[in-house]
GUKEZA-326562 format. One record per residue (C-alpha): residue in one letter; residue number from 1; x, y, z. Coordinates in steps of 0.02 Angstrom, whole numbers. Layout:
BEGIN
@aa:A i:NUM x:X y:Y z:Z .
...
END
This chain:
BEGIN
@aa:M i:1 x:-141 y:-293 z:-2156 .
@aa:M i:2 x:45 y:-325 z:-2161 .
@aa:R i:3 x:130 y:-189 z:-2261 .
@aa:F i:4 x:275 y:-300 z:-2311 .
@aa:F i:5 x:178 y:-461 z:-2340 .
@aa:K i:6 x:225 y:-541 z:-2505 .
@aa:P i:7 x:79 y:-648 z:-2569 .
@aa:V i:8 x:187 y:-795 z:-2621 .
@aa:F i:9 x:42 y:-911 z:-2581 .
@aa:L i:10 x:-50 y:-833 z:-2727 .
@aa:L i:11 x:84 y:-905 z:-2839 .
@aa:A i:12 x:52 y:-1087 z:-2792 .
@aa:P i:13 x:52 y:-1206 z:-2940 .
@aa:L i:14 x:-121 y:-1248 z:-3002 .
@aa:A i:15 x:-90 y:-1432 z:-3032 .
@aa:A i:16 x:-232 y:-1476 z:-2911 .
@aa:M i:17 x:-354 y:-1380 z:-3020 .
@aa:L i:18 x:-298 y:-1451 z:-3186 .
@aa:I i:19 x:-429 y:-1551 z:-3277 .
@aa:A i:20 x:-378 y:-1731 z:-3304 .
@aa:A i:21 x:-424 y:-1729 z:-3488 .
@aa:A i:22 x:-287 y:-1669 z:-3604 .
@aa:P i:23 x:-296 y:-1617 z:-3787 .
@aa:T i:24 x:-317 y:-1773 z:-3891 .
@aa:G i:25 x:-216 y:-1710 z:-4037 .
@aa:S i:26 x:-346 y:-1786 z:-4153 .
@aa:G i:27 x:-384 y:-1622 z:-4237 .
@aa:A i:28 x:-553 y:-1608 z:-4151 .
@aa:P i:29 x:-596 y:-1440 z:-4071 .
@aa:P i:30 x:-531 y:-1427 z:-3893 .
@aa:T i:31 x:-658 y:-1472 z:-3761 .
@aa:R i:32 x:-703 y:-1363 z:-3613 .
@aa:E i:33 x:-590 y:-1470 z:-3504 .
@aa:D i:34 x:-447 y:-1448 z:-3628 .
@aa:R i:35 x:-466 y:-1259 z:-3622 .
@aa:L i:36 x:-472 y:-1256 z:-3431 .
@aa:A i:37 x:-313 y:-1359 z:-3424 .
@aa:Q i:38 x:-232 y:-1243 z:-3550 .
@aa:A i:39 x:-281 y:-1090 z:-3447 .
@aa:A i:40 x:-209 y:-1167 z:-3288 .
@aa:A i:41 x:-48 y:-1207 z:-3379 .
@aa:L i:42 x:-37 y:-1028 z:-3442 .
@aa:V i:43 x:-57 y:-961 z:-3265 .
@aa:D i:44 x:80 y:-1077 z:-3202 .
@aa:A i:45 x:190 y:-1022 z:-3347 .
@aa:G i:46 x:174 y:-839 z:-3296 .
@aa:K i:47 x:58 y:-794 z:-3440 .
@aa:A i:48 x:-88 y:-735 z:-3334 .
@aa:A i:49 x:-153 y:-610 z:-3462 .
@aa:D i:50 x:-165 y:-744 z:-3596 .
@aa:A i:51 x:-252 y:-858 z:-3471 .
@aa:L i:52 x:-381 y:-724 z:-3433 .
@aa:T i:53 x:-423 y:-705 z:-3617 .
@aa:L i:54 x:-458 y:-890 z:-3627 .
@aa:L i:55 x:-555 y:-893 z:-3462 .
@aa:D i:56 x:-663 y:-743 z:-3508 .
@aa:G i:57 x:-724 y:-841 z:-3657 .
@aa:L i:58 x:-762 y:-991 z:-3548 .
@aa:I i:59 x:-861 y:-883 z:-3426 .
@aa:A i:60 x:-974 y:-825 z:-3567 .
@aa:E i:61 x:-1010 y:-1006 z:-3611 .
@aa:S i:62 x:-1042 y:-1067 z:-3433 .
@aa:D i:63 x:-1224 y:-1084 z:-3381 .
@aa:L i:64 x:-1216 y:-1190 z:-3224 .
@aa:P i:65 x:-1152 y:-1107 z:-3063 .
@aa:A i:66 x:-1033 y:-1252 z:-3033 .
@aa:D i:67 x:-956 y:-1231 z:-3207 .
@aa:K i:68 x:-942 y:-1044 z:-3186 .
@aa:G i:69 x:-865 y:-1068 z:-3014 .
@aa:Q i:70 x:-732 y:-1181 z:-3088 .
@aa:V i:71 x:-683 y:-1046 z:-3211 .
@aa:E i:72 x:-689 y:-908 z:-3080 .
@aa:G i:73 x:-570 y:-1007 z:-2971 .
@aa:L i:74 x:-440 y:-1006 z:-3109 .
@aa:R i:75 x:-477 y:-823 z:-3148 .
@aa:S i:76 x:-439 y:-779 z:-2967 .
@aa:F i:77 x:-263 y:-849 z:-2980 .
@aa:A i:78 x:-233 y:-762 z:-3145 .
@aa:L i:79 x:-296 y:-596 z:-3078 .
@aa:A i:80 x:-193 y:-612 z:-2919 .
@aa:R i:81 x:-35 y:-637 z:-3020 .
@aa:L i:82 x:-74 y:-475 z:-3107 .
@aa:S i:83 x:-93 y:-392 z:-2935 .
@aa:K i:84 x:-279 y:-363 z:-2964 .
@aa:F i:85 x:-319 y:-420 z:-2788 .
@aa:A i:86 x:-493 y:-345 z:-2772 .
@aa:E i:87 x:-553 y:-430 z:-2932 .
@aa:A i:88 x:-464 y:-590 z:-2882 .
@aa:R i:89 x:-556 y:-589 z:-2716 .
@aa:T i:90 x:-726 y:-569 z:-2801 .
@aa:A i:91 x:-686 y:-715 z:-2916 .
@aa:I i:92 x:-628 y:-833 z:-2778 .
@aa:E i:93 x:-779 y:-793 z:-2669 .
@aa:F i:94 x:-894 y:-844 z:-2812 .
@aa:A i:95 x:-790 y:-1001 z:-2841 .
@aa:V i:96 x:-798 y:-1056 z:-2659 .
@aa:D i:97 x:-984 y:-1021 z:-2647 .
@aa:A i:98 x:-1015 y:-1122 z:-2805 .
@aa:T i:99 x:-913 y:-1273 z:-2747 .
@aa:M i:100 x:-993 y:-1404 z:-2636 .
@aa:N i:101 x:-830 y:-1457 z:-2554 .
@aa:P i:102 x:-699 y:-1322 z:-2585 .
@aa:S i:103 x:-519 y:-1384 z:-2594 .
@aa:L i:104 x:-376 y:-1320 z:-2487 .
@aa:L i:105 x:-312 y:-1226 z:-2640 .
@aa:L i:106 x:-475 y:-1129 z:-2655 .
@aa:L i:107 x:-495 y:-1095 z:-2470 .
@aa:R i:108 x:-314 y:-1041 z:-2451 .
@aa:Q i:109 x:-337 y:-920 z:-2596 .
@aa:L i:110 x:-496 y:-852 z:-2515 .
@aa:F i:111 x:-409 y:-826 z:-2347 .
@aa:V i:112 x:-256 y:-739 z:-2419 .
@aa:L i:113 x:-356 y:-624 z:-2534 .
@aa:R i:114 x:-477 y:-572 z:-2398 .
@aa:A i:115 x:-331 y:-533 z:-2285 .
@aa:L i:116 x:-238 y:-437 z:-2420 .
@aa:N i:117 x:-393 y:-335 z:-2458 .
@aa:G i:118 x:-409 y:-285 z:-2275 .
@aa:D i:119 x:-563 y:-391 z:-2238 .
@aa:V i:120 x:-503 y:-451 z:-2068 .
@aa:P i:121 x:-672 y:-521 z:-2010 .
@aa:G i:122 x:-694 y:-610 z:-2176 .
@aa:A i:123 x:-519 y:-683 z:-2166 .
@aa:G i:124 x:-558 y:-743 z:-1989 .
@aa:Q i:125 x:-718 y:-826 z:-2047 .
@aa:T i:126 x:-620 y:-914 z:-2184 .
@aa:L i:127 x:-497 y:-981 z:-2054 .
@aa:Q i:128 x:-643 y:-1051 z:-1956 .
@aa:L i:129 x:-713 y:-1131 z:-2114 .
@aa:I i:130 x:-544 y:-1211 z:-2151 .
@aa:A i:131 x:-529 y:-1275 z:-1973 .
@aa:T i:132 x:-701 y:-1353 z:-1987 .
@aa:S i:133 x:-666 y:-1428 z:-2159 .
@aa:N i:134 x:-497 y:-1503 z:-2114 .
@aa:P i:135 x:-395 y:-1441 z:-1966 .
@aa:A i:136 x:-235 y:-1507 z:-2046 .
@aa:W i:137 x:-256 y:-1379 z:-2185 .
@aa:L i:138 x:-219 y:-1237 z:-2063 .
@aa:G i:139 x:-36 y:-1288 z:-2067 .
@aa:E i:140 x:-33 y:-1250 z:-2254 .
@aa:L i:141 x:-75 y:-1067 z:-2228 .
@aa:P i:142 x:50 y:-925 z:-2202 .
@aa:N i:143 x:68 y:-916 z:-2013 .
@aa:E i:144 x:127 y:-736 z:-2023 .
@aa:L i:145 x:-37 y:-686 z:-2104 .
@aa:I i:146 x:-140 y:-784 z:-1978 .
@aa:N i:147 x:-54 y:-689 z:-1838 .
@aa:D i:148 x:-89 y:-527 z:-1930 .
@aa:V i:149 x:-275 y:-569 z:-1939 .
@aa:L i:150 x:-277 y:-607 z:-1752 .
@aa:R i:151 x:-195 y:-438 z:-1718 .
@aa:G i:152 x:-319 y:-354 z:-1833 .
@aa:L i:153 x:-462 y:-421 z:-1727 .
@aa:A i:154 x:-391 y:-345 z:-1568 .
@aa:G i:155 x:-532 y:-217 z:-1563 .
@aa:E i:156 x:-666 y:-351 z:-1584 .
@aa:E i:157 x:-639 y:-457 z:-1430 .
@aa:E i:158 x:-780 y:-581 z:-1460 .
@aa:R i:159 x:-728 y:-619 z:-1638 .
@aa:R i:160 x:-545 y:-634 z:-1591 .
@aa:F i:161 x:-586 y:-751 z:-1448 .
@aa:D i:162 x:-695 y:-861 z:-1559 .
@aa:L i:163 x:-557 y:-872 z:-1690 .
@aa:A i:164 x:-421 y:-906 z:-1561 .
@aa:L i:165 x:-527 y:-1041 z:-1480 .
@aa:T i:166 x:-557 y:-1120 z:-1651 .
@aa:L i:167 x:-370 y:-1123 z:-1689 .
@aa:V i:168 x:-325 y:-1196 z:-1519 .
@aa:T i:169 x:-463 y:-1327 z:-1530 .
@aa:A i:170 x:-399 y:-1374 z:-1703 .
@aa:Q i:171 x:-225 y:-1395 z:-1625 .
@aa:Y i:172 x:-152 y:-1267 z:-1745 .
@aa:A i:173 x:37 y:-1286 z:-1741 .
@aa:P i:174 x:127 y:-1209 z:-1891 .
@aa:A i:175 x:298 y:-1269 z:-1942 .
@aa:D i:176 x:380 y:-1099 z:-1921 .
@aa:Q i:177 x:361 y:-1088 z:-1733 .
@aa:T i:178 x:454 y:-1162 z:-1585 .
@aa:V i:179 x:372 y:-1285 z:-1467 .
@aa:G i:180 x:334 y:-1141 z:-1348 .
@aa:D i:181 x:272 y:-1013 z:-1474 .
@aa:G i:182 x:96 y:-1082 z:-1476 .
@aa:D i:183 x:75 y:-1047 z:-1291 .
@aa:E i:184 x:33 y:-864 z:-1322 .
@aa:L i:185 x:-125 y:-908 z:-1417 .
@aa:K i:186 x:-174 y:-1038 z:-1286 .
@aa:L i:187 x:-148 y:-911 z:-1146 .
@aa:S i:188 x:-261 y:-786 z:-1234 .
@aa:V i:189 x:-397 y:-919 z:-1247 .
@aa:I i:190 x:-378 y:-964 z:-1063 .
@aa:A i:191 x:-394 y:-780 z:-1017 .
@aa:G i:192 x:-548 y:-766 z:-1127 .
@aa:L i:193 x:-628 y:-917 z:-1044 .
@aa:A i:194 x:-592 y:-844 z:-872 .
@aa:R i:195 x:-673 y:-680 z:-925 .
@aa:R i:196 x:-828 y:-779 z:-974 .
@aa:N i:197 x:-832 y:-879 z:-811 .
@aa:R i:198 x:-787 y:-1038 z:-906 .
@aa:L i:199 x:-619 y:-1074 z:-827 .
@aa:D i:200 x:-658 y:-1259 z:-806 .
@aa:E i:201 x:-651 y:-1273 z:-995 .
@aa:A i:202 x:-474 y:-1205 z:-989 .
@aa:R i:203 x:-396 y:-1352 z:-897 .
@aa:P i:204 x:-370 y:-1460 z:-1053 .
@aa:I i:205 x:-291 y:-1310 z:-1140 .
@aa:A i:206 x:-179 y:-1273 z:-991 .
@aa:D i:207 x:-121 y:-1454 z:-997 .
@aa:L i:208 x:-51 y:-1419 z:-1171 .
@aa:L i:209 x:60 y:-1276 z:-1115 .
@aa:L i:210 x:245 y:-1316 z:-1131 .
@aa:N i:211 x:339 y:-1158 z:-1087 .
@aa:P i:212 x:375 y:-1141 z:-899 .
@aa:V i:213 x:348 y:-954 z:-920 .
@aa:S i:214 x:168 y:-990 z:-968 .
@aa:L i:215 x:144 y:-1094 z:-811 .
@aa:V i:216 x:214 y:-953 z:-706 .
@aa:R i:217 x:98 y:-826 z:-788 .
@aa:L i:218 x:-53 y:-932 z:-743 .
@aa:G i:219 x:19 y:-969 z:-571 .
@aa:V i:220 x:31 y:-788 z:-514 .
@aa:D i:221 x:-130 y:-712 z:-586 .
@aa:R i:222 x:-283 y:-720 z:-471 .
@aa:R i:223 x:-398 y:-740 z:-621 .
@aa:F i:224 x:-328 y:-916 z:-634 .
@aa:Q i:225 x:-320 y:-961 z:-449 .
@aa:P i:226 x:-413 y:-1126 z:-475 .
@aa:L i:227 x:-267 y:-1180 z:-585 .
@aa:W i:228 x:-128 y:-1132 z:-463 .
@aa:A i:229 x:-107 y:-1302 z:-384 .
@aa:D i:230 x:-90 y:-1384 z:-555 .
@aa:M i:231 x:36 y:-1254 z:-611 .
@aa:E i:232 x:143 y:-1277 z:-455 .
@aa:K i:233 x:143 y:-1465 z:-477 .
@aa:R i:234 x:196 y:-1450 z:-658 .
@aa:L i:235 x:333 y:-1325 z:-616 .
@aa:G i:236 x:407 y:-1435 z:-480 .
@aa:P i:237 x:548 y:-1387 z:-360 .
@aa:G i:238 x:639 y:-1236 z:-429 .
@aa:A i:239 x:537 y:-1257 z:-590 .
@aa:D i:240 x:653 y:-1401 z:-634 .
@aa:T i:241 x:513 y:-1519 z:-684 .
@aa:A i:242 x:440 y:-1396 z:-809 .
@aa:D i:243 x:612 y:-1347 z:-874 .
@aa:A i:244 x:659 y:-1527 z:-907 .
@aa:A i:245 x:496 y:-1563 z:-997 .
@aa:F i:246 x:514 y:-1406 z:-1103 .
@aa:I i:247 x:694 y:-1446 z:-1153 .
@aa:A i:248 x:646 y:-1626 z:-1194 .
@aa:A i:249 x:502 y:-1569 z:-1305 .
@aa:A i:250 x:614 y:-1444 z:-1395 .
@aa:E i:251 x:750 y:-1575 z:-1422 .
@aa:A i:252 x:621 y:-1697 z:-1489 .
@aa:R i:253 x:558 y:-1567 z:-1612 .
@aa:L i:254 x:736 y:-1533 z:-1670 .
@aa:A i:255 x:767 y:-1720 z:-1691 .
@aa:T i:256 x:624 y:-1731 z:-1815 .
@aa:S i:257 x:684 y:-1575 z:-1909 .
@aa:P i:258 x:873 y:-1568 z:-1882 .
@aa:K i:259 x:901 y:-1435 z:-2015 .
@aa:S i:260 x:767 y:-1318 z:-1949 .
@aa:L i:261 x:837 y:-1157 z:-1877 .
@aa:V i:262 x:670 y:-1126 z:-1791 .
@aa:A i:263 x:676 y:-1294 z:-1705 .
@aa:L i:264 x:857 y:-1260 z:-1655 .
@aa:S i:265 x:808 y:-1093 z:-1582 .
@aa:G i:266 x:671 y:-1182 z:-1484 .
@aa:V i:267 x:805 y:-1284 z:-1395 .
@aa:A i:268 x:904 y:-1125 z:-1358 .
@aa:E i:269 x:747 y:-1041 z:-1294 .
@aa:A i:270 x:710 y:-1187 z:-1177 .
@aa:L i:271 x:888 y:-1189 z:-1111 .
@aa:N i:272 x:882 y:-1001 z:-1084 .
@aa:I i:273 x:721 y:-1013 z:-984 .
@aa:A i:274 x:802 y:-1151 z:-881 .
@aa:S i:275 x:942 y:-1027 z:-834 .
@aa:K i:276 x:1066 y:-1121 z:-942 .
@aa:E i:277 x:1119 y:-971 z:-1045 .
@aa:P i:278 x:1294 y:-1030 z:-1094 .
@aa:E i:279 x:1222 y:-1193 z:-1161 .
@aa:A i:280 x:1086 y:-1097 z:-1251 .
@aa:L i:281 x:1212 y:-983 z:-1336 .
@aa:A i:282 x:1320 y:-1131 z:-1385 .
@aa:R i:283 x:1174 y:-1205 z:-1482 .
@aa:L i:284 x:1160 y:-1046 z:-1586 .
@aa:Q i:285 x:1344 y:-1032 z:-1631 .
@aa:G i:286 x:1360 y:-993 z:-1816 .
@aa:V i:287 x:1176 y:-951 z:-1839 .
@aa:G i:288 x:1153 y:-791 z:-1940 .
@aa:E i:289 x:1339 y:-758 z:-1954 .
@aa:G i:290 x:1387 y:-676 z:-2118 .
@aa:A i:291 x:1286 y:-575 z:-2242 .
@aa:D i:292 x:1248 y:-725 z:-2352 .
@aa:A i:293 x:1181 y:-826 z:-2205 .
@aa:L i:294 x:1070 y:-683 z:-2148 .
@aa:A i:295 x:1005 y:-652 z:-2324 .
@aa:A i:296 x:954 y:-834 z:-2338 .
@aa:M i:297 x:851 y:-830 z:-2178 .
@aa:S i:298 x:663 y:-809 z:-2177 .
@aa:N i:299 x:579 y:-671 z:-2079 .
@aa:R i:300 x:540 y:-793 z:-1938 .
@aa:E i:301 x:719 y:-857 z:-1937 .
@aa:I i:302 x:789 y:-680 z:-1931 .
@aa:W i:303 x:713 y:-657 z:-1758 .
@aa:I i:304 x:821 y:-798 z:-1693 .
@aa:T i:305 x:965 y:-674 z:-1698 .
@aa:N i:306 x:875 y:-568 z:-1568 .
@aa:L i:307 x:879 y:-717 z:-1448 .
@aa:K i:308 x:1062 y:-744 z:-1490 .
@aa:A i:309 x:1103 y:-561 z:-1453 .
@aa:R i:310 x:1014 y:-569 z:-1285 .
@aa:L i:311 x:1112 y:-724 z:-1239 .
@aa:Q i:312 x:1275 y:-641 z:-1291 .
@aa:A i:313 x:1236 y:-488 z:-1186 .
@aa:D i:314 x:1188 y:-595 z:-1037 .
@aa:G i:315 x:1359 y:-679 z:-1050 .
@aa:G i:316 x:1447 y:-511 z:-1050 .
@aa:Q i:317 x:1480 y:-511 z:-1238 .
@aa:V i:318 x:1398 y:-342 z:-1268 .
@aa:D i:319 x:1504 y:-296 z:-1420 .
@aa:K i:320 x:1458 y:-460 z:-1504 .
@aa:A i:321 x:1275 y:-436 z:-1458 .
@aa:L i:322 x:1268 y:-263 z:-1536 .
@aa:A i:323 x:1360 y:-327 z:-1690 .
@aa:T i:324 x:1232 y:-467 z:-1708 .
@aa:L i:325 x:1088 y:-342 z:-1704 .
@aa:D i:326 x:1176 y:-218 z:-1817 .
@aa:A i:327 x:1205 y:-350 z:-1950 .
@aa:V i:328 x:1018 y:-382 z:-1961 .
@aa:A i:329 x:976 y:-197 z:-1961 .
@aa:A i:330 x:1096 y:-173 z:-2107 .
@aa:L i:331 x:1002 y:-292 z:-2221 .
@aa:P i:332 x:912 y:-211 z:-2369 .
@aa:A i:333 x:740 y:-149 z:-2317 .
@aa:D i:334 x:650 y:-251 z:-2450 .
@aa:A i:335 x:725 y:-410 z:-2378 .
@aa:N i:336 x:704 y:-362 z:-2196 .
@aa:P i:337 x:544 y:-271 z:-2146 .
@aa:N i:338 x:602 y:-273 z:-1965 .
@aa:G i:339 x:759 y:-168 z:-1988 .
@aa:L i:340 x:693 y:-23 z:-1885 .
@aa:A i:341 x:640 y:-141 z:-1746 .
@aa:F i:342 x:817 y:-211 z:-1735 .
@aa:R i:343 x:889 y:-36 z:-1730 .
@aa:I i:344 x:777 y:5 z:-1582 .
@aa:I i:345 x:823 y:-159 z:-1496 .
@aa:A i:346 x:1007 y:-119 z:-1518 .
@aa:A i:347 x:984 y:56 z:-1448 .
@aa:D i:348 x:893 y:-17 z:-1298 .
@aa:L i:349 x:1030 y:-145 z:-1269 .
@aa:A i:350 x:1163 y:-10 z:-1276 .
@aa:E i:351 x:1067 y:94 z:-1150 .
@aa:E i:352 x:1033 y:-51 z:-1031 .
@aa:T i:353 x:1217 y:-100 z:-1031 .
@aa:G i:354 x:1270 y:76 z:-982 .
@aa:R i:355 x:1328 y:132 z:-1154 .
@aa:H i:356 x:1222 y:288 z:-1149 .
@aa:A i:357 x:1319 y:391 z:-1277 .
@aa:D i:358 x:1311 y:247 z:-1400 .
@aa:A i:359 x:1125 y:228 z:-1367 .
@aa:L i:360 x:1094 y:412 z:-1404 .
@aa:K i:361 x:1192 y:401 z:-1568 .
@aa:R i:362 x:1089 y:250 z:-1619 .
@aa:I i:363 x:926 y:339 z:-1577 .
@aa:E i:364 x:974 y:486 z:-1687 .
@aa:A i:365 x:1012 y:366 z:-1830 .
@aa:V i:366 x:838 y:289 z:-1828 .
@aa:Q i:367 x:718 y:370 z:-1951 .
@aa:S i:368 x:576 y:400 z:-1829 .
@aa:P i:369 x:451 y:463 z:-1961 .
@aa:D i:370 x:444 y:284 z:-2024 .
@aa:L i:371 x:396 y:216 z:-1853 .
@aa:N i:372 x:222 y:182 z:-1788 .
@aa:D i:373 x:167 y:256 z:-1622 .
@aa:W i:374 x:225 y:102 z:-1527 .
@aa:G i:375 x:400 y:115 z:-1598 .
@aa:K i:376 x:409 y:302 z:-1571 .
@aa:G i:377 x:361 y:276 z:-1389 .
@aa:A i:378 x:497 y:145 z:-1367 .
@aa:L i:379 x:627 y:255 z:-1448 .
@aa:M i:380 x:584 y:409 z:-1344 .
@aa:A i:381 x:584 y:306 z:-1184 .
@aa:I i:382 x:758 y:239 z:-1222 .
@aa:K i:383 x:816 y:416 z:-1256 .
@aa:A i:384 x:744 y:481 z:-1093 .
@aa:C i:385 x:831 y:345 z:-993 .
@aa:A i:386 x:997 y:364 z:-1084 .
@aa:L i:387 x:996 y:552 z:-1051 .
@aa:A i:388 x:943 y:533 z:-869 .
@aa:R i:389 x:1071 y:398 z:-830 .
@aa:S i:390 x:1210 y:499 z:-910 .
@aa:G i:391 x:1172 y:651 z:-802 .
@aa:Q i:392 x:1080 y:756 z:-932 .
@aa:S i:393 x:927 y:784 z:-824 .
@aa:A i:394 x:851 y:932 z:-916 .
@aa:D i:395 x:860 y:848 z:-1086 .
@aa:A i:396 x:793 y:687 z:-1009 .
@aa:A i:397 x:643 y:778 z:-938 .
@aa:K i:398 x:611 y:857 z:-1108 .
@aa:A i:399 x:617 y:686 z:-1193 .
@aa:A i:400 x:499 y:611 z:-1064 .
@aa:A i:401 x:379 y:757 z:-1088 .
@aa:A i:402 x:354 y:700 z:-1269 .
@aa:L i:403 x:280 y:536 z:-1206 .
@aa:P i:404 x:98 y:512 z:-1153 .
@aa:S i:405 x:70 y:579 z:-978 .
@aa:G i:406 x:-20 y:422 z:-921 .
@aa:W i:407 x:-94 y:254 z:-969 .
@aa:T i:408 x:-168 y:232 z:-1143 .
@aa:K i:409 x:-266 y:82 z:-1204 .
@aa:D i:410 x:-159 y:43 z:-1355 .
@aa:G i:411 x:1 y:134 z:-1305 .
@aa:N i:412 x:173 y:70 z:-1261 .
@aa:N i:413 x:138 y:88 z:-1075 .
@aa:R i:414 x:283 y:-20 z:-1021 .
@aa:A i:415 x:408 y:94 z:-1109 .
@aa:V i:416 x:325 y:251 z:-1041 .
@aa:Q i:417 x:331 y:179 z:-865 .
@aa:A i:418 x:517 y:145 z:-882 .
@aa:A i:419 x:550 y:321 z:-945 .
@aa:L i:420 x:453 y:399 z:-801 .
@aa:S i:421 x:556 y:300 z:-677 .
@aa:C i:422 x:717 y:352 z:-761 .
@aa:V i:423 x:678 y:537 z:-747 .
@aa:G i:424 x:624 y:523 z:-566 .
@aa:R i:425 x:436 y:541 z:-592 .
@aa:T i:426 x:403 y:392 z:-481 .
@aa:D i:427 x:225 y:440 z:-434 .
@aa:A i:428 x:176 y:444 z:-617 .
@aa:A i:429 x:271 y:282 z:-651 .
@aa:A i:430 x:182 y:197 z:-505 .
@aa:A i:431 x:12 y:258 z:-566 .
@aa:L i:432 x:49 y:188 z:-739 .
@aa:L i:433 x:106 y:20 z:-668 .
@aa:I i:434 x:-54 y:10 z:-565 .
@aa:K i:435 x:-157 y:41 z:-723 .
@aa:R i:436 x:-60 y:-98 z:-810 .
@aa:L i:437 x:-107 y:-213 z:-667 .
@aa:E i:438 x:-289 y:-161 z:-675 .
@aa:D i:439 x:-306 y:-186 z:-862 .
@aa:E i:440 x:-347 y:-367 z:-908 .
@aa:D i:441 x:-248 y:-359 z:-1071 .
@aa:S i:442 x:-84 y:-303 z:-991 .
@aa:R i:443 x:-101 y:-380 z:-817 .
@aa:D i:444 x:-8 y:-542 z:-849 .
@aa:D i:445 x:145 y:-448 z:-916 .
@aa:A i:446 x:144 y:-329 z:-767 .
@aa:L i:447 x:127 y:-471 z:-640 .
@aa:F i:448 x:266 y:-568 z:-725 .
@aa:D i:449 x:382 y:-416 z:-730 .
@aa:L i:450 x:365 y:-399 z:-541 .
@aa:Q i:451 x:408 y:-579 z:-494 .
@aa:P i:452 x:548 y:-591 z:-365 .
@aa:F i:453 x:655 y:-710 z:-469 .
@aa:L i:454 x:659 y:-581 z:-609 .
@aa:L i:455 x:683 y:-430 z:-496 .
@aa:A i:456 x:829 y:-501 z:-399 .
@aa:D i:457 x:991 y:-406 z:-423 .
@aa:R i:458 x:1110 y:-502 z:-534 .
@aa:P i:459 x:1282 y:-419 z:-540 .
@aa:N i:460 x:1313 y:-452 z:-724 .
@aa:A i:461 x:1136 y:-431 z:-788 .
@aa:P i:462 x:1124 y:-306 z:-933 .
@aa:D i:463 x:965 y:-226 z:-864 .
@aa:R i:464 x:1015 y:-198 z:-682 .
@aa:M i:465 x:956 y:-17 z:-680 .
@aa:T i:466 x:783 y:-58 z:-747 .
@aa:K i:467 x:764 y:-199 z:-621 .
@aa:A i:468 x:815 y:-81 z:-480 .
@aa:D i:469 x:679 y:41 z:-536 .
@aa:L i:470 x:550 y:-100 z:-535 .
@aa:R i:471 x:601 y:-157 z:-361 .
@aa:A i:472 x:577 y:20 z:-297 .
@aa:L i:473 x:406 y:33 z:-377 .
@aa:K i:474 x:349 y:-135 z:-310 .
@aa:A i:475 x:399 y:-84 z:-133 .
@aa:R i:476 x:280 y:64 z:-136 .
@aa:P i:477 x:120 y:34 z:-34 .
@aa:D i:478 x:5 y:84 z:-177 .
@aa:V i:479 x:89 y:-31 z:-303 .
@aa:K i:480 x:104 y:-171 z:-177 .
@aa:A i:481 x:-82 y:-161 z:-139 .
@aa:A i:482 x:-127 y:-169 z:-324 .
@aa:F i:483 x:-6 y:-311 z:-353 .
@aa:L i:484 x:-81 y:-415 z:-212 .
@aa:K i:485 x:-257 y:-376 z:-269 .
@aa:Y i:486 x:-228 y:-450 z:-440 .
@aa:G i:487 x:-86 y:-574 z:-413 .
@aa:R i:488 x:46 y:-648 z:-300 .
@aa:D i:489 x:229 y:-693 z:-293 .
@aa:L i:490 x:261 y:-867 z:-358 .
@aa:P i:491 x:299 y:-979 z:-206 .
@aa:A i:492 x:485 y:-992 z:-177 .
@aa:A i:493 x:479 y:-1181 z:-182 .
@aa:V i:494 x:433 y:-1182 z:-367 .
@aa:S i:495 x:514 y:-1019 z:-417 .
@aa:P i:496 x:647 y:-1037 z:-552 .
@aa:P i:497 x:824 y:-977 z:-515 .
@aa:R i:498 x:889 y:-825 z:-607 .
END
């Protein structure tokens, strides 16, 4: 599970579990309800060990499963606050099983503890139970951990599809996402339905998509050809219809939560997709500026600065963009688990904007032993391109040789493909791109990358060299044949301007 996840949800106040009866003060011995209330108060007061002593005595006196379950529920919270997560999980599982209608507090505790203990299937089953009990309760769960569970089920396609379908059906929409963030989950469900020859069931889900990018993805992939006419209608001339609807939805969300940085970033995201980059950047002025402002931002909010940096770079403000990314990377590691990711993003930006020497210095500064294989692949690909584009061909070839020689199921194939193009190994790059088109899990990204409106040469675009490499690959007969087998160019009439 998430290495940096802090189980703050295990610290939720236990007021909902307090017994209504309070000590009478009459001098009579405290009742069972009095002792349960006292134990809950001790947990809330940070005296978990004292609470456990009291609860252990109550367990010994409990005969009925329901009574024992009530005690075990409190014990789970006390144990969790002492970081005894395995014991806390055992206790909460008994409590939920012994309760006829488990509360949100109990089910949330069960979900978090199963996830923290690495029981991804069990955590997924709990999510489905919560969705069945009360779909609104899903919004009370840590979205970051839900996403982690979905990623953890990547190797179990059927289970992941069932869970994703459950979440979409329950209209899961956490507060810490933009109006377009939920599209990724919906798109995965639509792809799963297509794989199962149930695409007709996908139409109501497709109707919920808000991001024009999502409409384009469905509109160029032959798996979803029955939906193409609907997607083109929703995009409208030059994608203006979809852009306007997306911006309006984002503005409406911001109007209901005017202080939400996530909602604000949703407006900037919508404006950016509508090719209104200056307006998008203007909406993010002041966001994440200064160490105090960055330190106060949540993990989800921190990623808004990545959008801001991309907008700055697109407007030719490369120095400001790099400074924006560097400020996040400089945050203390315990407060920013994504520091390495931002360092890699900054190195990539430096390389794409032609600052190859700067990119190489940044790469050397990243502690690669702390990276996973995906990050290492990205870093080595950036290095290969920076060396190749600065005329250091031999060193570039050596860097590229450290990457996988071809397509891998869980590898960073996009980065490897870029590196192969940079060092002139175009046959290998083309073969890798074809494999990306053939693979159902990466096809939509590959088809989207090759769309004409994205490949067109824009004089001031930061990634002109990468786009030129992609245009050359797409023009090859073998790549062109694979592209047309699995997809198409979005019709010019509904293609967005870039």
